[in-house]
Chimera marker file (.cmm) of the C-alpha trace (Angstrom):
<marker_set name="trace">
<marker id="1" x="-2.787" y="5.123" z="-5.542" r="1" g="1" b="0" radius="0.5"/>
<marker id="2" x="-2.864" y="3.795" z="-9.126" r="1" g="1" b="0" radius="0.5"/>
<marker id="3" x="0.013" y="1.686" z="-9.896" r="1" g="1" b="0" radius="0.5"/>
<marker id="4" x="1.206" y="1.664" z="-6.236" r="1" g="1" b="0" radius="0.5"/>
<marker id="5" x="1.099" y="-1.414" z="-3.939" r="1" g="1" b="0" radius="0.5"/>
<marker id="6" x="0.552" y="-1.770" z="-0.217" r="1" g="1" b="0" radius="0.5"/>
<marker id="7" x="-0.872" y="-3.979" z="2.374" r="1" g="1" b="0" radius="0.5"/>
<marker id="8" x="-0.162" y="-7.222" z="4.396" r="1" g="1" b="0" radius="0.5"/>
<marker id="9" x="0.706" y="-10.522" z="2.723" r="1" g="1" b="0" radius="0.5"/>
<marker id="10" x="0.410" y="-13.823" z="4.601" r="1" g="1" b="0" radius="0.5"/>
<marker id="11" x="1.489" y="-17.374" z="3.887" r="1" g="1" b="0" radius="0.5"/>
<marker id="12" x="1.380" y="-20.906" z="5.487" r="1" g="1" b="0" radius="0.5"/>
<marker id="13" x="4.698" y="-22.208" z="6.861" r="1" g="1" b="0" radius="0.5"/>
<marker id="14" x="5.741" y="-25.577" z="5.213" r="1" g="1" b="0" radius="0.5"/>
<marker id="15" x="4.574" y="-28.869" z="6.847" r="1" g="1" b="0" radius="0.5"/>
<marker id="16" x="8.179" y="-29.570" z="7.937" r="1" g="1" b="0" radius="0.5"/>
<marker id="17" x="10.231" y="-26.509" z="8.726" r="1" g="1" b="0" radius="0.5"/>
<marker id="18" x="12.829" y="-28.014" z="10.862" r="1" g="1" b="0" radius="0.5"/>
<marker id="19" x="15.754" y="-26.848" z="8.651" r="1" g="1" b="0" radius="0.5"/>
<marker id="20" x="14.073" y="-23.409" z="7.893" r="1" g="1" b="0" radius="0.5"/>
<marker id="21" x="15.737" y="-20.483" z="9.731" r="1" g="1" b="0" radius="0.5"/>
<marker id="22" x="14.129" y="-17.562" z="7.814" r="1" g="1" b="0" radius="0.5"/>
<marker id="23" x="11.786" y="-16.561" z="4.931" r="1" g="1" b="0" radius="0.5"/>
<marker id="24" x="12.520" y="-13.909" z="2.529" r="1" g="1" b="0" radius="0.5"/>
<marker id="25" x="9.821" y="-12.057" z="0.571" r="1" g="1" b="0" radius="0.5"/>
<marker id="26" x="10.305" y="-10.190" z="-2.768" r="1" g="1" b="0" radius="0.5"/>
<marker id="27" x="8.206" y="-8.426" z="-5.322" r="1" g="1" b="0" radius="0.5"/>
<marker id="28" x="9.304" y="-10.143" z="-8.657" r="1" g="1" b="0" radius="0.5"/>
<marker id="29" x="8.567" y="-9.877" z="-12.269" r="1" g="1" b="0" radius="0.5"/>
<marker id="30" x="7.696" y="-13.613" z="-12.628" r="1" g="1" b="0" radius="0.5"/>
<marker id="31" x="6.774" y="-16.619" z="-10.359" r="1" g="1" b="0" radius="0.5"/>
<marker id="32" x="10.269" y="-17.979" z="-10.334" r="1" g="1" b="0" radius="0.5"/>
<marker id="33" x="11.411" y="-14.770" z="-8.806" r="1" g="1" b="0" radius="0.5"/>
<marker id="34" x="13.344" y="-13.061" z="-11.728" r="1" g="1" b="0" radius="0.5"/>
<marker id="35" x="14.124" y="-9.339" z="-11.443" r="1" g="1" b="0" radius="0.5"/>
<marker id="36" x="13.052" y="-9.273" z="-7.706" r="1" g="1" b="0" radius="0.5"/>
<marker id="37" x="13.331" y="-6.700" z="-5.016" r="1" g="1" b="0" radius="0.5"/>
<marker id="38" x="13.371" y="-7.641" z="-1.341" r="1" g="1" b="0" radius="0.5"/>
<marker id="39" x="10.374" y="-6.259" z="0.543" r="1" g="1" b="0" radius="0.5"/>
<marker id="40" x="11.732" y="-6.483" z="4.254" r="1" g="1" b="0" radius="0.5"/>
<marker id="41" x="14.573" y="-7.907" z="6.164" r="1" g="1" b="0" radius="0.5"/>
<marker id="42" x="14.699" y="-11.748" z="6.562" r="1" g="1" b="0" radius="0.5"/>
<marker id="43" x="11.769" y="-13.078" z="8.587" r="1" g="1" b="0" radius="0.5"/>
<marker id="44" x="12.325" y="-15.462" z="11.316" r="1" g="1" b="0" radius="0.5"/>
<marker id="45" x="10.597" y="-18.872" z="11.352" r="1" g="1" b="0" radius="0.5"/>
<marker id="46" x="7.059" y="-18.387" z="12.822" r="1" g="1" b="0" radius="0.5"/>
<marker id="47" x="6.529" y="-15.165" z="10.956" r="1" g="1" b="0" radius="0.5"/>
<marker id="48" x="4.149" y="-15.587" z="8.273" r="1" g="1" b="0" radius="0.5"/>
<marker id="49" x="3.241" y="-12.006" z="7.398" r="1" g="1" b="0" radius="0.5"/>
<marker id="50" x="5.124" y="-9.275" z="5.579" r="1" g="1" b="0" radius="0.5"/>
<marker id="51" x="3.905" y="-5.776" z="5.190" r="1" g="1" b="0" radius="0.5"/>
<marker id="52" x="4.313" y="-4.127" z="1.857" r="1" g="1" b="0" radius="0.5"/>
<marker id="53" x="4.604" y="-0.273" z="2.585" r="1" g="1" b="0" radius="0.5"/>
<marker id="54" x="1.837" y="1.929" z="1.208" r="1" g="1" b="0" radius="0.5"/>
<marker id="55" x="2.738" y="3.729" z="-1.884" r="1" g="1" b="0" radius="0.5"/>
<marker id="56" x="5.365" y="0.948" z="-2.947" r="1" g="1" b="0" radius="0.5"/>
<marker id="57" x="5.634" y="1.466" z="-6.790" r="1" g="1" b="0" radius="0.5"/>
<marker id="58" x="4.228" y="-1.634" z="-8.766" r="1" g="1" b="0" radius="0.5"/>
<marker id="59" x="6.920" y="-0.902" z="-11.605" r="1" g="1" b="0" radius="0.5"/>
<marker id="60" x="7.002" y="-4.267" z="-13.454" r="1" g="1" b="0" radius="0.5"/>
<marker id="61" x="6.356" y="-6.550" z="-10.511" r="1" g="1" b="0" radius="0.5"/>
<marker id="62" x="3.695" y="-9.092" z="-11.341" r="1" g="1" b="0" radius="0.5"/>
<marker id="63" x="4.281" y="-11.389" z="-8.358" r="1" g="1" b="0" radius="0.5"/>
<marker id="64" x="4.981" y="-11.700" z="-4.758" r="1" g="1" b="0" radius="0.5"/>
<marker id="65" x="7.492" y="-14.526" z="-3.934" r="1" g="1" b="0" radius="0.5"/>
<marker id="66" x="8.569" y="-16.077" z="-0.695" r="1" g="1" b="0" radius="0.5"/>
<marker id="67" x="11.718" y="-18.271" z="-0.250" r="1" g="1" b="0" radius="0.5"/>
<marker id="68" x="12.466" y="-20.473" z="2.766" r="1" g="1" b="0" radius="0.5"/>
<marker id="69" x="16.191" y="-20.143" z="4.048" r="1" g="1" b="0" radius="0.5"/>
<marker id="70" x="18.220" y="-22.666" z="5.820" r="1" g="1" b="0" radius="0.5"/>
<marker id="71" x="21.384" y="-21.752" z="7.712" r="1" g="1" b="0" radius="0.5"/>
<marker id="72" x="23.195" y="-22.775" z="4.479" r="1" g="1" b="0" radius="0.5"/>
<marker id="73" x="21.109" y="-21.361" z="1.342" r="1" g="1" b="0" radius="0.5"/>
<marker id="74" x="17.953" y="-19.876" z="0.205" r="1" g="1" b="0" radius="0.5"/>
<marker id="75" x="15.638" y="-22.375" z="-1.619" r="1" g="1" b="0" radius="0.5"/>
<marker id="76" x="15.776" y="-22.269" z="-5.442" r="1" g="1" b="0" radius="0.5"/>
<marker id="77" x="12.062" y="-22.309" z="-6.203" r="1" g="1" b="0" radius="0.5"/>
<marker id="78" x="9.767" y="-19.927" z="-4.225" r="1" g="1" b="0" radius="0.5"/>
<marker id="79" x="6.075" y="-20.023" z="-3.493" r="1" g="1" b="0" radius="0.5"/>
<marker id="80" x="4.307" y="-17.291" z="-5.316" r="1" g="1" b="0" radius="0.5"/>
<marker id="81" x="1.167" y="-15.271" z="-5.876" r="1" g="1" b="0" radius="0.5"/>
<marker id="82" x="0.090" y="-12.719" z="-8.397" r="1" g="1" b="0" radius="0.5"/>
<marker id="83" x="-0.032" y="-9.237" z="-7.240" r="1" g="1" b="0" radius="0.5"/>
<marker id="84" x="-3.460" y="-7.485" z="-7.081" r="1" g="1" b="0" radius="0.5"/>
<marker id="85" x="-3.998" y="-3.723" z="-7.024" r="1" g="1" b="0" radius="0.5"/>
<marker id="86" x="-7.403" y="-2.357" z="-5.944" r="1" g="1" b="0" radius="0.5"/>
<marker id="87" x="-8.348" y="1.472" z="-6.251" r="1" g="1" b="0" radius="0.5"/>
<marker id="88" x="-10.876" y="2.967" z="-4.169" r="1" g="1" b="0" radius="0.5"/>
<marker id="89" x="-11.394" y="6.599" z="-4.837" r="1" g="1" b="0" radius="0.5"/>
<marker id="90" x="-13.765" y="9.172" z="-3.009" r="1" g="1" b="0" radius="0.5"/>
<marker id="91" x="-16.176" y="11.006" z="-5.386" r="1" g="1" b="0" radius="0.5"/>
<marker id="92" x="-18.202" y="14.120" z="-5.281" r="1" g="1" b="0" radius="0.5"/>
<marker id="93" x="-15.518" y="16.156" z="-3.663" r="1" g="1" b="0" radius="0.5"/>
<marker id="94" x="-16.680" y="19.899" z="-2.845" r="1" g="1" b="0" radius="0.5"/>
<marker id="95" x="-14.855" y="22.794" z="-1.139" r="1" g="1" b="0" radius="0.5"/>
<marker id="96" x="-15.973" y="26.386" z="-0.895" r="1" g="1" b="0" radius="0.5"/>
<marker id="97" x="-13.381" y="28.673" z="0.343" r="1" g="1" b="0" radius="0.5"/>
<marker id="98" x="-14.841" y="30.589" z="3.294" r="1" g="1" b="0" radius="0.5"/>
<marker id="99" x="-11.559" y="32.418" z="4.220" r="1" g="1" b="0" radius="0.5"/>
<marker id="100" x="-11.812" y="36.223" z="3.474" r="1" g="1" b="0" radius="0.5"/>
<marker id="101" x="-7.948" y="36.679" z="3.007" r="1" g="1" b="0" radius="0.5"/>
<marker id="102" x="-6.886" y="37.055" z="-0.649" r="1" g="1" b="0" radius="0.5"/>
<marker id="103" x="-4.096" y="34.391" z="-0.501" r="1" g="1" b="0" radius="0.5"/>
<marker id="104" x="-5.468" y="31.980" z="2.065" r="1" g="1" b="0" radius="0.5"/>
<marker id="105" x="-8.031" y="29.253" z="1.792" r="1" g="1" b="0" radius="0.5"/>
<marker id="106" x="-10.354" y="27.705" z="4.532" r="1" g="1" b="0" radius="0.5"/>
<marker id="107" x="-13.527" y="26.008" z="4.929" r="1" g="1" b="0" radius="0.5"/>
<marker id="108" x="-15.229" y="22.554" z="4.889" r="1" g="1" b="0" radius="0.5"/>
<marker id="109" x="-14.150" y="19.855" z="2.419" r="1" g="1" b="0" radius="0.5"/>
<marker id="110" x="-16.794" y="17.194" z="1.670" r="1" g="1" b="0" radius="0.5"/>
<marker id="111" x="-16.659" y="13.772" z="-0.185" r="1" g="1" b="0" radius="0.5"/>
<marker id="112" x="-18.527" y="10.510" z="-0.760" r="1" g="1" b="0" radius="0.5"/>
<marker id="113" x="-16.874" y="7.383" z="0.273" r="1" g="1" b="0" radius="0.5"/>
<marker id="114" x="-15.947" y="4.929" z="-2.439" r="1" g="1" b="0" radius="0.5"/>
<marker id="115" x="-18.866" y="2.928" z="-3.727" r="1" g="1" b="0" radius="0.5"/>
<marker id="116" x="-16.917" y="-0.512" z="-3.860" r="1" g="1" b="0" radius="0.5"/>
<marker id="117" x="-13.682" y="-1.985" z="-2.316" r="1" g="1" b="0" radius="0.5"/>
<marker id="118" x="-14.147" y="0.182" z="0.917" r="1" g="1" b="0" radius="0.5"/>
<marker id="119" x="-12.810" y="-2.782" z="2.959" r="1" g="1" b="0" radius="0.5"/>
<marker id="120" x="-9.371" y="-2.016" z="1.429" r="1" g="1" b="0" radius="0.5"/>
<marker id="121" x="-9.349" y="1.592" z="2.425" r="1" g="1" b="0" radius="0.5"/>
<marker id="122" x="-7.390" y="2.243" z="5.764" r="1" g="1" b="0" radius="0.5"/>
<marker id="123" x="-7.548" y="5.942" z="5.900" r="1" g="1" b="0" radius="0.5"/>
<marker id="124" x="-7.917" y="9.126" z="3.668" r="1" g="1" b="0" radius="0.5"/>
<marker id="125" x="-5.333" y="11.717" z="3.117" r="1" g="1" b="0" radius="0.5"/>
<marker id="126" x="-6.215" y="15.221" z="2.062" r="1" g="1" b="0" radius="0.5"/>
<marker id="127" x="-3.674" y="17.190" z="-0.266" r="1" g="1" b="0" radius="0.5"/>
<marker id="128" x="-3.495" y="20.600" z="-1.691" r="1" g="1" b="0" radius="0.5"/>
<marker id="129" x="-2.248" y="20.110" z="-5.321" r="1" g="1" b="0" radius="0.5"/>
<marker id="130" x="-1.401" y="22.079" z="-8.341" r="1" g="1" b="0" radius="0.5"/>
<marker id="131" x="-3.545" y="19.933" z="-10.554" r="1" g="1" b="0" radius="0.5"/>
<marker id="132" x="-6.342" y="17.259" z="-10.325" r="1" g="1" b="0" radius="0.5"/>
<marker id="133" x="-3.765" y="14.299" z="-10.600" r="1" g="1" b="0" radius="0.5"/>
<marker id="134" x="-1.765" y="15.671" z="-7.819" r="1" g="1" b="0" radius="0.5"/>
<marker id="135" x="1.725" y="16.439" z="-9.452" r="1" g="1" b="0" radius="0.5"/>
<marker id="136" x="2.875" y="18.757" z="-6.739" r="1" g="1" b="0" radius="0.5"/>
<marker id="137" x="1.095" y="18.166" z="-3.620" r="1" g="1" b="0" radius="0.5"/>
<marker id="138" x="1.293" y="19.002" z="0.183" r="1" g="1" b="0" radius="0.5"/>
<marker id="139" x="-0.688" y="17.016" z="2.832" r="1" g="1" b="0" radius="0.5"/>
<marker id="140" x="-3.211" y="18.763" z="4.763" r="1" g="1" b="0" radius="0.5"/>
<marker id="141" x="-3.119" y="17.380" z="8.422" r="1" g="1" b="0" radius="0.5"/>
<marker id="142" x="-3.083" y="13.950" z="9.554" r="1" g="1" b="0" radius="0.5"/>
<marker id="143" x="-4.937" y="10.958" z="7.803" r="1" g="1" b="0" radius="0.5"/>
<marker id="144" x="-8.598" y="10.704" z="8.416" r="1" g="1" b="0" radius="0.5"/>
<marker id="145" x="-10.361" y="7.601" z="9.473" r="1" g="1" b="0" radius="0.5"/>
<marker id="146" x="-12.715" y="5.630" z="7.182" r="1" g="1" b="0" radius="0.5"/>
<marker id="147" x="-16.489" y="6.670" z="7.879" r="1" g="1" b="0" radius="0.5"/>
<marker id="148" x="-15.545" y="10.342" z="7.765" r="1" g="1" b="0" radius="0.5"/>
<marker id="149" x="-16.888" y="12.374" z="5.007" r="1" g="1" b="0" radius="0.5"/>
<marker id="150" x="-15.754" y="15.843" z="5.639" r="1" g="1" b="0" radius="0.5"/>
<marker id="151" x="-12.800" y="17.848" z="7.213" r="1" g="1" b="0" radius="0.5"/>
<marker id="152" x="-11.988" y="21.394" z="7.737" r="1" g="1" b="0" radius="0.5"/>
<marker id="153" x="-9.290" y="23.518" z="6.116" r="1" g="1" b="0" radius="0.5"/>
<marker id="154" x="-8.182" y="25.833" z="8.943" r="1" g="1" b="0" radius="0.5"/>
<link id1="1" id2="2" r="1" g="1" b="0" radius="0.2"/>
<link id1="2" id2="3" r="1" g="1" b="0" radius="0.2"/>
<link id1="3" id2="4" r="1" g="1" b="0" radius="0.2"/>
<link id1="4" id2="5" r="1" g="1" b="0" radius="0.2"/>
<link id1="5" id2="6" r="1" g="1" b="0" radius="0.2"/>
<link id1="6" id2="7" r="1" g="1" b="0" radius="0.2"/>
<link id1="7" id2="8" r="1" g="1" b="0" radius="0.2"/>
<link id1="8" id2="9" r="1" g="1" b="0" radius="0.2"/>
<link id1="9" id2="10" r="1" g="1" b="0" radius="0.2"/>
<link id1="10" id2="11" r="1" g="1" b="0" radius="0.2"/>
<link id1="11" id2="12" r="1" g="1" b="0" radius="0.2"/>
<link id1="12" id2="13" r="1" g="1" b="0" radius="0.2"/>
<link id1="13" id2="14" r="1" g="1" b="0" radius="0.2"/>
<link id1="14" id2="15" r="1" g="1" b="0" radius="0.2"/>
<link id1="15" id2="16" r="1" g="1" b="0" radius="0.2"/>
<link id1="16" id2="17" r="1" g="1" b="0" radius="0.2"/>
<link id1="17" id2="18" r="1" g="1" b="0" radius="0.2"/>
<link id1="18" id2="19" r="1" g="1" b="0" radius="0.2"/>
<link id1="19" id2="20" r="1" g="1" b="0" radius="0.2"/>
<link id1="20" id2="21" r="1" g="1" b="0" radius="0.2"/>
<link id1="21" id2="22" r="1" g="1" b="0" radius="0.2"/>
<link id1="22" id2="23" r="1" g="1" b="0" radius="0.2"/>
<link id1="23" id2="24" r="1" g="1" b="0" radius="0.2"/>
<link id1="24" id2="25" r="1" g="1" b="0" radius="0.2"/>
<link id1="25" id2="26" r="1" g="1" b="0" radius="0.2"/>
<link id1="26" id2="27" r="1" g="1" b="0" radius="0.2"/>
<link id1="27" id2="28" r="1" g="1" b="0" radius="0.2"/>
<link id1="28" id2="29" r="1" g="1" b="0" radius="0.2"/>
<link id1="29" id2="30" r="1" g="1" b="0" radius="0.2"/>
<link id1="30" id2="31" r="1" g="1" b="0" radius="0.2"/>
<link id1="31" id2="32" r="1" g="1" b="0" radius="0.2"/>
<link id1="32" id2="33" r="1" g="1" b="0" radius="0.2"/>
<link id1="33" id2="34" r="1" g="1" b="0" radius="0.2"/>
<link id1="34" id2="35" r="1" g="1" b="0" radius="0.2"/>
<link id1="35" id2="36" r="1" g="1" b="0" radius="0.2"/>
<link id1="36" id2="37" r="1" g="1" b="0" radius="0.2"/>
<link id1="37" id2="38" r="1" g="1" b="0" radius="0.2"/>
<link id1="38" id2="39" r="1" g="1" b="0" radius="0.2"/>
<link id1="39" id2="40" r="1" g="1" b="0" radius="0.2"/>
<link id1="40" id2="41" r="1" g="1" b="0" radius="0.2"/>
<link id1="41" id2="42" r="1" g="1" b="0" radius="0.2"/>
<link id1="42" id2="43" r="1" g="1" b="0" radius="0.2"/>
<link id1="43" id2="44" r="1" g="1" b="0" radius="0.2"/>
<link id1="44" id2="45" r="1" g="1" b="0" radius="0.2"/>
<link id1="45" id2="46" r="1" g="1" b="0" radius="0.2"/>
<link id1="46" id2="47" r="1" g="1" b="0" radius="0.2"/>
<link id1="47" id2="48" r="1" g="1" b="0" radius="0.2"/>
<link id1="48" id2="49" r="1" g="1" b="0" radius="0.2"/>
<link id1="49" id2="50" r="1" g="1" b="0" radius="0.2"/>
<link id1="50" id2="51" r="1" g="1" b="0" radius="0.2"/>
<link id1="51" id2="52" r="1" g="1" b="0" radius="0.2"/>
<link id1="52" id2="53" r="1" g="1" b="0" radius="0.2"/>
<link id1="53" id2="54" r="1" g="1" b="0" radius="0.2"/>
<link id1="54" id2="55" r="1" g="1" b="0" radius="0.2"/>
<link id1="55" id2="56" r="1" g="1" b="0" radius="0.2"/>
<link id1="56" id2="57" r="1" g="1" b="0" radius="0.2"/>
<link id1="57" id2="58" r="1" g="1" b="0" radius="0.2"/>
<link id1="58" id2="59" r="1" g="1" b="0" radius="0.2"/>
<link id1="59" id2="60" r="1" g="1" b="0" radius="0.2"/>
<link id1="60" id2="61" r="1" g="1" b="0" radius="0.2"/>
<link id1="61" id2="62" r="1" g="1" b="0" radius="0.2"/>
<link id1="62" id2="63" r="1" g="1" b="0" radius="0.2"/>
<link id1="63" id2="64" r="1" g="1" b="0" radius="0.2"/>
<link id1="64" id2="65" r="1" g="1" b="0" radius="0.2"/>
<link id1="65" id2="66" r="1" g="1" b="0" radius="0.2"/>
<link id1="66" id2="67" r="1" g="1" b="0" radius="0.2"/>
<link id1="67" id2="68" r="1" g="1" b="0" radius="0.2"/>
<link id1="68" id2="69" r="1" g="1" b="0" radius="0.2"/>
<link id1="69" id2="70" r="1" g="1" b="0" radius="0.2"/>
<link id1="70" id2="71" r="1" g="1" b="0" radius="0.2"/>
<link id1="71" id2="72" r="1" g="1" b="0" radius="0.2"/>
<link id1="72" id2="73" r="1" g="1" b="0" radius="0.2"/>
<link id1="73" id2="74" r="1" g="1" b="0" radius="0.2"/>
<link id1="74" id2="75" r="1" g="1" b="0" radius="0.2"/>
<link id1="75" id2="76" r="1" g="1" b="0" radius="0.2"/>
<link id1="76" id2="77" r="1" g="1" b="0" radius="0.2"/>
<link id1="77" id2="78" r="1" g="1" b="0" radius="0.2"/>
<link id1="78" id2="79" r="1" g="1" b="0" radius="0.2"/>
<link id1="79" id2="80" r="1" g="1" b="0" radius="0.2"/>
<link id1="80" id2="81" r="1" g="1" b="0" radius="0.2"/>
<link id1="81" id2="82" r="1" g="1" b="0" radius="0.2"/>
<link id1="82" id2="83" r="1" g="1" b="0" radius="0.2"/>
<link id1="83" id2="84" r="1" g="1" b="0" radius="0.2"/>
<link id1="84" id2="85" r="1" g="1" b="0" radius="0.2"/>
<link id1="85" id2="86" r="1" g="1" b="0" radius="0.2"/>
<link id1="86" id2="87" r="1" g="1" b="0" radius="0.2"/>
<link id1="87" id2="88" r="1" g="1" b="0" radius="0.2"/>
<link id1="88" id2="89" r="1" g="1" b="0" radius="0.2"/>
<link id1="89" id2="90" r="1" g="1" b="0" radius="0.2"/>
<link id1="90" id2="91" r="1" g="1" b="0" radius="0.2"/>
<link id1="91" id2="92" r="1" g="1" b="0" radius="0.2"/>
<link id1="92" id2="93" r="1" g="1" b="0" radius="0.2"/>
<link id1="93" id2="94" r="1" g="1" b="0" radius="0.2"/>
<link id1="94" id2="95" r="1" g="1" b="0" radius="0.2"/>
<link id1="95" id2="96" r="1" g="1" b="0" radius="0.2"/>
<link id1="96" id2="97" r="1" g="1" b="0" radius="0.2"/>
<link id1="97" id2="98" r="1" g="1" b="0" radius="0.2"/>
<link id1="98" id2="99" r="1" g="1" b="0" radius="0.2"/>
<link id1="99" id2="100" r="1" g="1" b="0" radius="0.2"/>
<link id1="100" id2="101" r="1" g="1" b="0" radius="0.2"/>
<link id1="101" id2="102" r="1" g="1" b="0" radius="0.2"/>
<link id1="102" id2="103" r="1" g="1" b="0" radius="0.2"/>
<link id1="103" id2="104" r="1" g="1" b="0" radius="0.2"/>
<link id1="104" id2="105" r="1" g="1" b="0" radius="0.2"/>
<link id1="105" id2="106" r="1" g="1" b="0" radius="0.2"/>
<link id1="106" id2="107" r="1" g="1" b="0" radius="0.2"/>
<link id1="107" id2="108" r="1" g="1" b="0" radius="0.2"/>
<link id1="108" id2="109" r="1" g="1" b="0" radius="0.2"/>
<link id1="109" id2="110" r="1" g="1" b="0" radius="0.2"/>
<link id1="110" id2="111" r="1" g="1" b="0" radius="0.2"/>
<link id1="111" id2="112" r="1" g="1" b="0" radius="0.2"/>
<link id1="112" id2="113" r="1" g="1" b="0" radius="0.2"/>
<link id1="113" id2="114" r="1" g="1" b="0" radius="0.2"/>
<link id1="114" id2="115" r="1" g="1" b="0" radius="0.2"/>
<link id1="115" id2="116" r="1" g="1" b="0" radius="0.2"/>
<link id1="116" id2="117" r="1" g="1" b="0" radius="0.2"/>
<link id1="117" id2="118" r="1" g="1" b="0" radius="0.2"/>
<link id1="118" id2="119" r="1" g="1" b="0" radius="0.2"/>
<link id1="119" id2="120" r="1" g="1" b="0" radius="0.2"/>
<link id1="120" id2="121" r="1" g="1" b="0" radius="0.2"/>
<link id1="121" id2="122" r="1" g="1" b="0" radius="0.2"/>
<link id1="122" id2="123" r="1" g="1" b="0" radius="0.2"/>
<link id1="123" id2="124" r="1" g="1" b="0" radius="0.2"/>
<link id1="124" id2="125" r="1" g="1" b="0" radius="0.2"/>
<link id1="125" id2="126" r="1" g="1" b="0" radius="0.2"/>
<link id1="126" id2="127" r="1" g="1" b="0" radius="0.2"/>
<link id1="127" id2="128" r="1" g="1" b="0" radius="0.2"/>
<link id1="128" id2="129" r="1" g="1" b="0" radius="0.2"/>
<link id1="129" id2="130" r="1" g="1" b="0" radius="0.2"/>
<link id1="130" id2="131" r="1" g="1" b="0" radius="0.2"/>
<link id1="131" id2="132" r="1" g="1" b="0" radius="0.2"/>
<link id1="132" id2="133" r="1" g="1" b="0" radius="0.2"/>
<link id1="133" id2="134" r="1" g="1" b="0" radius="0.2"/>
<link id1="134" id2="135" r="1" g="1" b="0" radius="0.2"/>
<link id1="135" id2="136" r="1" g="1" b="0" radius="0.2"/>
<link id1="136" id2="137" r="1" g="1" b="0" radius="0.2"/>
<link id1="137" id2="138" r="1" g="1" b="0" radius="0.2"/>
<link id1="138" id2="139" r="1" g="1" b="0" radius="0.2"/>
<link id1="139" id2="140" r="1" g="1" b="0" radius="0.2"/>
<link id1="140" id2="141" r="1" g="1" b="0" radius="0.2"/>
<link id1="141" id2="142" r="1" g="1" b="0" radius="0.2"/>
<link id1="142" id2="143" r="1" g="1" b="0" radius="0.2"/>
<link id1="143" id2="144" r="1" g="1" b="0" radius="0.2"/>
<link id1="144" id2="145" r="1" g="1" b="0" radius="0.2"/>
<link id1="145" id2="146" r="1" g="1" b="0" radius="0.2"/>
<link id1="146" id2="147" r="1" g="1" b="0" radius="0.2"/>
<link id1="147" id2="148" r="1" g="1" b="0" radius="0.2"/>
<link id1="148" id2="149" r="1" g="1" b="0" radius="0.2"/>
<link id1="149" id2="150" r="1" g="1" b="0" radius="0.2"/>
<link id1="150" id2="151" r="1" g="1" b="0" radius="0.2"/>
<link id1="151" id2="152" r="1" g="1" b="0" radius="0.2"/>
<link id1="152" id2="153" r="1" g="1" b="0" radius="0.2"/>
<link id1="153" id2="154" r="1" g="1" b="0" radius="0.2"/>
</marker_set>
């Protein structure tokens, strides 16, 4: 979604990690970690991946920062990277209501997969919504695998 983040972030452990007990990852508004929000629990040494949950609001966060922690204190200067948000939307969505009941809908939904950045797509979610931007929405069924270009509304 536009202005939402999600995905895996990895880093390399320091050359000398003998005093390190944990890593702590945050979304932050600067490379120095100002105005930060913790992503997950403290991560034990040997862990070099943190998952940002899908649909995490980007807000004003421009960086991801990772601090090393010893048994005494969190380091004062983190390693950092800029956040990057990629949007990959389907196109040419079509749906013909073939249900004959007045207040019900049913039939096939077709779409064309994104032309670019498909490698970032994990699955598709289909929603009923009250507008084209999905103001009030209700998910239809389970996520649909990449490679599929249609589903059915029962």
